[in-house]
C-alpha positions as CSV (number, residue, x, y, z in Angstrom):
1,M,27.8,-26.7,-18.9
2,A,25.7,-29.0,-16.7
3,T,22.0,-28.7,-16.8
4,K,19.7,-29.0,-13.8
5,I,16.0,-29.2,-13.7
6,M,14.2,-27.3,-11.0
7,D,11.2,-28.9,-9.4
8,S,8.3,-26.7,-8.2
9,W,9.2,-28.0,-4.7
10,A,12.5,-26.1,-4.9
11,L,11.0,-22.7,-5.7
12,M,8.2,-23.1,-3.3
13,A,10.8,-23.8,-0.6
14,L,12.5,-20.6,-1.6
15,F,9.3,-18.5,-1.6
16,N,8.2,-19.9,1.7
17,G,11.6,-19.4,3.4
18,E,12.0,-23.1,4.2
19,S,15.3,-24.7,5.2
20,A,16.2,-25.5,1.5
21,A,15.9,-21.8,0.5
22,D,19.7,-21.2,0.9
23,E,20.5,-24.1,-1.3
24,V,18.1,-22.9,-4.0
25,E,19.6,-19.4,-3.8
26,K,23.0,-20.9,-4.3
27,L,21.8,-22.8,-7.4
28,L,20.3,-19.6,-8.8
29,S,23.5,-17.6,-8.2
30,Q,25.6,-20.3,-9.8
31,A,23.2,-20.3,-12.9
32,A,23.5,-16.5,-13.1
33,A,27.3,-16.9,-13.1
34,D,27.0,-19.5,-16.0
35,R,28.2,-22.4,-13.8
36,H,25.2,-24.5,-14.9
37,K,21.9,-24.1,-16.8
38,L,18.6,-24.2,-15.0
39,L,15.4,-25.5,-16.7
40,M,11.8,-25.9,-15.4
41,S,8.9,-27.6,-17.1
42,V,6.0,-25.2,-17.8
43,V,3.8,-27.7,-16.0
44,N,5.8,-27.3,-12.8
45,W,5.7,-23.5,-13.4
46,G,1.9,-23.9,-13.5
47,E,2.0,-25.9,-10.2
48,I,3.6,-22.9,-8.5
49,Y,1.1,-20.6,-10.0
50,Y,-2.0,-22.5,-8.9
51,S,-0.5,-23.3,-5.5
52,V,0.2,-19.6,-4.7
53,M,-3.1,-18.5,-6.2
54,R,-5.0,-21.0,-4.1
55,G,-3.0,-20.5,-0.9
56,A,-2.7,-16.7,-1.1
57,S,-4.2,-14.7,-4.0
58,P,-4.2,-14.2,-7.7
59,E,-2.1,-11.0,-7.1
60,M,0.5,-13.0,-5.2
61,A,0.6,-15.7,-7.9
62,E,1.3,-12.9,-10.5
63,Q,4.1,-11.6,-8.3
64,K,5.7,-15.0,-8.1
65,V,5.5,-15.3,-11.9
66,R,7.4,-12.0,-12.2
67,E,10.0,-13.2,-9.7
68,I,10.5,-16.5,-11.6
69,T,10.8,-14.6,-14.9
70,A,13.6,-12.6,-13.4
71,M,15.4,-15.8,-12.3
72,P,18.0,-17.6,-14.5
73,I,15.6,-20.4,-15.2
74,E,14.4,-21.3,-18.7
75,I,10.8,-22.4,-18.7
76,V,10.5,-25.4,-21.1
77,P,7.2,-26.0,-22.9
78,A,5.7,-29.5,-22.6
79,D,6.2,-31.3,-25.9
80,L,5.3,-34.8,-27.1
81,P,8.5,-36.6,-25.9
82,Q,8.2,-34.9,-22.4
83,T,4.5,-35.7,-22.2
84,H,5.2,-39.3,-23.3
85,Q,7.8,-39.8,-20.6
86,A,5.7,-38.1,-18.0
87,A,2.8,-40.5,-18.9
88,I,5.2,-43.5,-18.5
89,F,6.2,-42.3,-15.0
90,K,2.6,-41.7,-14.0
91,A,1.5,-45.1,-15.3
92,T,4.4,-46.9,-13.4
93,K,4.9,-44.9,-10.3
94,K,2.9,-43.2,-7.6
95,I,3.8,-39.6,-8.5
96,S,1.5,-36.8,-9.3
97,Y,1.1,-36.1,-13.0
98,A,2.4,-32.6,-12.7
99,D,5.5,-33.8,-10.9
100,C,6.1,-36.4,-13.6
101,F,6.8,-33.6,-16.1
102,G,9.9,-32.3,-14.2
103,A,11.2,-35.8,-13.9
104,A,10.5,-36.5,-17.6
105,L,12.4,-33.3,-18.5
106,A,15.4,-34.5,-16.4
107,R,15.3,-37.9,-18.1
108,I,15.1,-36.4,-21.6
109,K,17.8,-33.8,-21.0
110,N,20.0,-36.3,-19.0
111,A,20.1,-33.7,-16.3
112,E,20.0,-33.5,-12.5
113,F,16.6,-33.1,-11.0
114,V,16.6,-30.6,-8.1
115,T,14.0,-31.4,-5.4
116,G,13.3,-32.2,-1.8
117,D,10.0,-33.9,-2.5
118,P,10.2,-37.5,-1.1
119,E,7.7,-38.6,-3.7
120,F,10.7,-38.8,-6.1
121,K,12.5,-41.5,-4.0
122,Q,10.8,-44.1,-6.2
123,I,12.6,-42.9,-9.4
124,E,16.1,-42.0,-8.0
125,K,17.5,-45.0,-9.9
126,E,16.0,-43.7,-13.2
127,I,17.1,-40.1,-13.0
128,K,19.9,-38.3,-11.1
129,I,18.4,-36.3,-8.2
130,T,20.0,-33.5,-6.2
131,W,18.2,-33.7,-2.9
132,L,17.5,-30.4,-1.1
133,K,17.0,-30.4,2.7
């Protein structure tokens, strides 16, 4: 079964009803049907939490956490190998540190990284990216 890594960008697009929301819904449905496995770094989960809390409210952030928990996405803790690879990406690319964790997880798991964030264009030769629109 293929593994895909969800970026925070993808879930924020879903939550905000952006154009990529339909693609994200499809990926979630496919994961629920065991067509692929979806993972997300806990650091990217935290990105969603703080973004929603700052942009809306603590209550809305907690609601989004409950929604993510109900999704077929495994939240992966940041371990030393993931943090090491994230630090390498941060040192060599102009990518936010939090975003480096999702990319690092994709590299370590040899998985597709699902995002629409143009910041990742600089590493598309290093990891496989599924671009959401």
